[in-house]
Backbone bond lengths (Angstrom), bond angles and torsions (degrees), N, CA, C in turn:
res aa  C-N    CA-C-N  psi(-1)  N-CA   C-N-CA  omega(-1)  CA-C   N-CA-C  phi
1 X - - - 1.446 - - 1.530 110.68 -
2 X 1.335 116.03 -47.66 1.464 119.71 -179.44 1.523 110.12 -63.24
3 X 1.338 116.87 -41.84 1.469 120.33 178.99 1.520 110.85 -61.02
4 X 1.320 117.18 -39.81 1.463 121.02 179.83 1.527 110.58 -65.83
5 X 1.335 117.34 -41.44 1.462 120.60 177.72 1.516 111.30 -65.78
6 X 1.340 117.20 -40.50 1.458 120.93 177.85 1.522 110.02 -62.51
7 X 1.322 117.13 -45.85 1.466 120.95 179.80 1.523 110.72 -62.14
8 X 1.331 117.21 -40.51 1.454 121.01 178.96 1.524 110.87 -65.03
9 X 1.321 117.64 -43.52 1.457 121.90 178.57 1.523 111.08 -62.52
10 X 1.332 116.42 -46.29 1.463 119.73 -179.48 1.520 111.51 -67.36
11 X 1.334 116.60 -35.50 1.465 120.29 179.34 1.521 110.89 -65.34
12 X 1.333 117.76 -25.54 1.454 121.69 -179.73 1.529 112.41 -82.02
13 X 1.340 118.59 -9.57 1.455 121.77 178.82 1.528 109.19 -68.26
14 X 1.346 117.89 128.42 1.464 119.95 -177.38 1.527 112.63 -56.65
15 X 1.317 115.98 130.88 1.449 121.82 175.69 1.507 115.74 79.27
16 X 1.332 118.64 -7.00 1.457 121.26 -178.96 1.528 109.28 -72.81
17 X 1.344 117.82 131.82 1.464 119.58 178.42 1.530 109.70 -69.51
18 X 1.333 117.91 172.34 1.467 119.93 175.82 1.531 109.93 -55.20
19 X 1.330 116.28 149.45 1.456 121.96 -178.60 1.521 110.57 -117.32
20 X 1.335 115.93 158.90 1.462 121.38 175.46 1.525 109.04 -73.59
21 X 1.314 116.51 176.91 1.457 121.83 179.45 1.525 111.25 -56.14
22 X 1.323 117.26 -32.99 1.469 121.17 -178.78 1.518 113.62 -96.80
23 X 1.317 116.49 12.80 1.460 120.75 172.22 1.500 117.30 89.00
24 X 1.326 118.93 10.92 1.474 121.12 178.22 1.525 109.02 -81.33
25 X 1.333 118.74 127.05 1.466 119.24 175.25 1.530 110.20 -57.94
26 X 1.321 116.44 130.47 1.464 120.69 -176.43 1.521 112.92 -73.91
27 X 1.325 117.17 -16.67 1.456 121.76 175.95 1.514 108.34 -130.93
28 X 1.303 115.78 142.05 1.458 120.82 178.81 1.514 109.85 166.15
29 X 1.319 114.87 -154.33 1.456 121.57 -177.40 1.518 109.44 -111.73
30 X 1.321 115.96 139.30 1.461 122.10 171.33 1.520 108.15 -106.41
31 X 1.315 115.26 141.72 1.459 122.20 172.29 1.518 106.71 -125.74
32 X 1.326 117.48 -176.15 1.466 118.89 178.44 1.521 110.02 -132.15
33 X 1.329 113.84 154.03 1.466 121.45 178.49 1.521 108.12 -150.49
34 X 1.313 116.64 155.07 1.461 121.05 -179.07 1.525 108.91 -112.30
35 X 1.324 116.16 95.38 1.466 121.38 -179.13 1.519 112.06 -74.26
36 X 1.312 118.48 -15.29 1.467 120.53 -174.88 1.516 112.76 -74.28
37 X 1.313 119.20 -12.77 1.464 120.67 178.27 1.527 111.19 -62.67
38 X 1.325 115.95 -31.93 1.457 120.44 -177.73 1.525 113.40 -109.37
39 X 1.319 118.05 -17.51 1.454 119.62 -171.96 1.527 110.03 -160.32
40 X 1.309 116.70 119.23 1.463 121.01 179.39 1.526 112.19 -81.33
41 X 1.330 118.86 0.82 1.462 122.35 -179.90 1.522 111.43 -55.83
42 X 1.321 116.87 -35.63 1.463 121.50 -175.27 1.517 113.10 -65.90
43 X 1.327 116.88 -28.14 1.464 119.88 -177.02 1.528 112.36 -105.73
44 X 1.333 116.92 15.82 1.466 119.30 179.16 1.523 108.95 -60.46
45 X 1.293 116.18 150.77 1.467 123.01 -179.18 1.531 111.60 57.55
46 X 1.338 116.59 27.52 1.459 120.12 175.38 1.515 115.65 78.69
47 X 1.326 119.16 9.13 1.470 121.80 -179.48 1.530 109.92 -71.23
48 X 1.321 116.97 106.40 1.466 121.50 178.32 1.528 111.51 -104.56
49 X 1.333 117.31 -6.02 1.466 121.87 178.92 1.521 109.17 -113.20
50 X 1.331 116.38 83.30 1.453 121.90 178.66 1.527 108.34 -113.67
51 X 1.336 116.01 167.88 1.462 120.50 -178.14 1.516 110.63 -150.97
52 X 1.333 114.66 162.64 1.456 123.08 175.43 1.522 108.78 -127.44
53 X 1.340 115.93 140.68 1.466 121.69 177.79 1.525 109.04 -134.43
54 X 1.301 116.52 163.80 1.455 121.71 -176.40 1.508 115.50 -74.39
55 X 1.322 118.28 -12.99 1.461 121.06 -178.22 1.523 112.82 -103.83
56 X 1.339 118.34 -0.21 1.469 121.26 179.80 1.520 109.48 -79.29
57 X 1.324 115.88 138.43 1.461 121.39 178.23 1.517 109.88 -125.72
58 X 1.339 116.57 149.29 1.458 121.24 177.87 1.524 108.90 -55.31
59 X 1.318 116.36 131.79 1.456 121.63 -178.07 1.520 112.83 98.66
60 X 1.341 117.89 -15.88 1.468 120.13 175.93 1.521 109.29 -66.00
61 X 1.319 116.66 148.25 1.455 120.45 172.91 1.523 109.16 -73.92
62 X 1.326 117.93 137.47 1.460 120.13 174.14 1.529 110.26 -60.03
63 X 1.310 116.25 152.10 1.460 121.09 177.90 1.520 109.27 -147.52
64 X 1.323 115.67 159.27 1.461 121.46 -173.76 1.529 111.38 -97.56
65 X 1.335 115.06 142.49 1.457 121.99 172.24 1.527 108.80 -133.66
66 X 1.298 114.54 155.30 1.465 122.28 174.55 1.519 106.57 -106.06
67 X 1.328 115.99 127.46 1.464 122.20 -179.21 1.522 107.58 -118.47
68 X 1.338 115.93 121.93 1.470 121.25 179.99 1.524 109.34 -120.49
69 X 1.315 115.78 146.87 1.464 119.75 173.98 1.521 108.18 -63.91
70 X 1.319 116.83 135.74 1.459 120.90 -179.89 1.526 111.65 -67.21
71 X 1.336 116.98 -29.65 1.471 120.22 -178.65 1.524 112.80 -89.99
72 X 1.333 117.86 -6.04 1.473 122.26 178.49 1.527 108.02 -154.98
73 X 1.312 116.31 87.16 1.467 120.74 -173.63 1.515 113.72 -71.18
74 X 1.323 117.45 1.33 1.469 120.11 173.26 1.527 111.04 -89.46
75 X 1.319 117.10 -12.30 1.463 121.98 177.36 1.522 108.10 -98.21
76 X 1.339 115.40 103.00 1.466 121.32 -173.43 1.522 110.42 -136.20
77 X 1.319 115.15 162.25 1.458 122.14 175.94 1.519 107.86 -143.74
78 X 1.334 116.63 143.77 1.461 121.90 173.53 1.518 107.42 -98.39
79 X 1.327 116.03 132.30 1.469 121.31 -179.44 1.520 109.57 -130.72
80 X 1.323 114.68 157.65 1.452 121.88 175.79 1.536 107.98 -103.35
81 X 1.325 116.86 117.65 1.462 121.52 178.99 1.523 107.72 -76.26
82 X 1.335 115.62 116.81 1.461 121.51 -175.99 1.525 112.89 -133.48
83 X 1.342 117.94 5.01 1.457 119.57 -170.26 1.524 111.11 -148.17
84 X 1.323 114.58 163.14 1.462 124.18 178.57 1.525 109.86 -96.95
85 X 1.320 116.70 137.69 1.469 123.15 177.84 1.528 108.51 -114.39
86 X 1.322 116.71 107.29 1.461 121.54 -179.19 1.514 113.31 -61.60
87 X 1.327 116.91 -43.34 1.473 120.69 179.25 1.521 110.17 -62.67
88 X 1.341 116.94 -40.90 1.466 121.14 178.92 1.526 109.97 -62.47
89 X 1.332 116.64 -42.21 1.465 121.56 179.67 1.527 110.47 -62.90
90 X 1.323 117.35 -43.51 1.469 121.06 178.80 1.523 111.03 -63.09
91 X 1.332 116.97 -39.53 1.465 119.99 -179.66 1.529 111.74 -66.33
92 X 1.335 117.79 -27.51 1.464 120.68 176.52 1.525 111.63 -65.13
93 X 1.323 117.59 -23.88 1.465 122.53 -177.84 1.527 112.78 -89.48
94 X 1.318 116.58 -11.26 1.471 121.52 -176.31 1.527 109.41 -104.46
95 X 1.338 116.92 163.76 1.474 118.40 172.22 1.533 109.40 -59.07
96 X 1.317 116.79 132.03 1.457 122.84 -175.53 1.520 109.94 -72.66
97 X 1.350 116.83 136.90 1.461 120.63 177.53 1.529 109.20 -145.07
98 X 1.306 117.21 -174.06 1.463 121.99 -174.78 1.530 113.26 -68.79
99 X 1.329 118.21 -12.45 1.466 120.96 178.41 1.524 112.55 -105.14
100 X 1.321 117.90 3.73 1.467 121.52 -178.00 1.519 110.63 -68.47
101 X 1.316 115.28 133.77 1.465 122.43 -174.78 1.519 110.80 -88.44
102 X 1.333 117.31 124.94 1.463 122.97 175.72 1.519 112.14 -95.96
103 X 1.349 116.58 -36.34 1.460 119.90 -169.83 1.531 110.63 -157.27
104 X 1.324 116.26 146.26 1.467 123.28 169.67 1.525 106.85 -108.61
105 X 1.317 117.18 131.41 1.463 122.34 -177.38 1.524 111.02 -110.92
106 X 1.327 115.72 156.08 1.463 120.06 172.61 1.524 108.72 -64.04
107 X 1.334 117.64 158.62 1.469 119.14 178.93 1.531 112.52 -56.17
108 X 1.342 117.41 -40.47 1.464 120.47 -179.05 1.525 111.82 -66.26
109 X 1.334 116.57 -40.12 1.466 120.17 179.51 1.531 110.80 -67.89
110 X 1.333 116.73 -43.62 1.459 119.55 -179.67 1.522 110.56 -65.33
111 X 1.332 116.73 -41.06 1.469 120.52 -179.99 1.527 111.21 -62.18
112 X 1.329 117.44 -29.41 1.470 120.13 177.25 1.529 111.19 -69.24
113 X 1.328 117.27 -23.21 1.466 121.22 178.09 1.521 112.43 -91.38
114 X 1.326 115.49 -43.25 1.470 122.18 -174.34 1.518 107.12 -163.19
115 X 1.283 118.94 154.22 1.460 121.93 -179.63 1.521 112.73 -58.44
116 X 1.323 117.08 144.88 1.459 121.79 -178.73 1.528 112.44 -58.50
117 X 1.316 117.10 -28.60 1.466 120.49 -177.81 1.531 112.60 -61.78
118 X 1.355 117.26 -20.76 1.463 120.04 179.45 1.530 111.60 -74.74
119 X 1.321 117.81 -30.30 1.465 121.90 176.19 1.511 115.86 79.75
120 X 1.332 116.89 -45.63 1.462 121.32 178.03 1.519 109.29 -138.97
121 X 1.335 115.52 158.29 1.456 120.61 174.49 1.523 109.47 -155.65
122 X 1.333 118.44 141.01 1.466 120.79 175.46 1.525 110.15 -66.75
123 X 1.344 116.49 138.88 1.465 120.94 -175.23 1.526 112.09 -137.86
124 X 1.328 113.94 164.00 1.460 124.80 170.92 1.525 105.72 -119.26
125 X 1.341 117.39 130.94 1.475 121.43 -174.85 1.522 109.78 -119.54
126 X 1.336 114.63 134.41 1.463 121.87 176.22 1.515 107.82 -127.20
127 X 1.325 117.35 129.57 1.454 120.57 177.46 1.518 109.45 -78.51
128 X 1.327 117.07 138.13 1.457 121.47 -177.27 1.523 110.75 -104.62
129 X 1.321 118.05 -103.50 1.452 120.84 -175.15 1.524 110.65 -123.20
130 X 1.302 114.74 164.44 1.461 121.53 175.96 1.516 108.46 -90.71
131 X 1.300 116.81 145.62 1.462 119.65 177.28 1.505 112.16 165.96
132 X 1.294 115.19 156.50 1.462 121.66 176.55 1.490 110.06 -100.54
């Protein structure tokens, strides 16, 4: 119920593209960050493909999303959303544009889409399944 209300609220934001069930904009920009410098929790059980989004809150169950390059939808990676992205959250409050951030990916996940030297890349996001 809460997820549906969040998605409805975000969908009503002017210029915001369609969102997933959990409120992640399905189109936007992906960047990368290395959460393991401060906390190895993200890579427990060998998880090297983690992500952060603006709608994730502490205590939420991790869930899987598929992230594909917008310019090559055959280049995709599956990641486990386990973290909050402050920049992504701020972009949800602003008019959506070509630089709006949808998701932050682990270095390994981003490298599977595009080289780390690029820093950002336009993406298409699809929510998959719930699970730890």
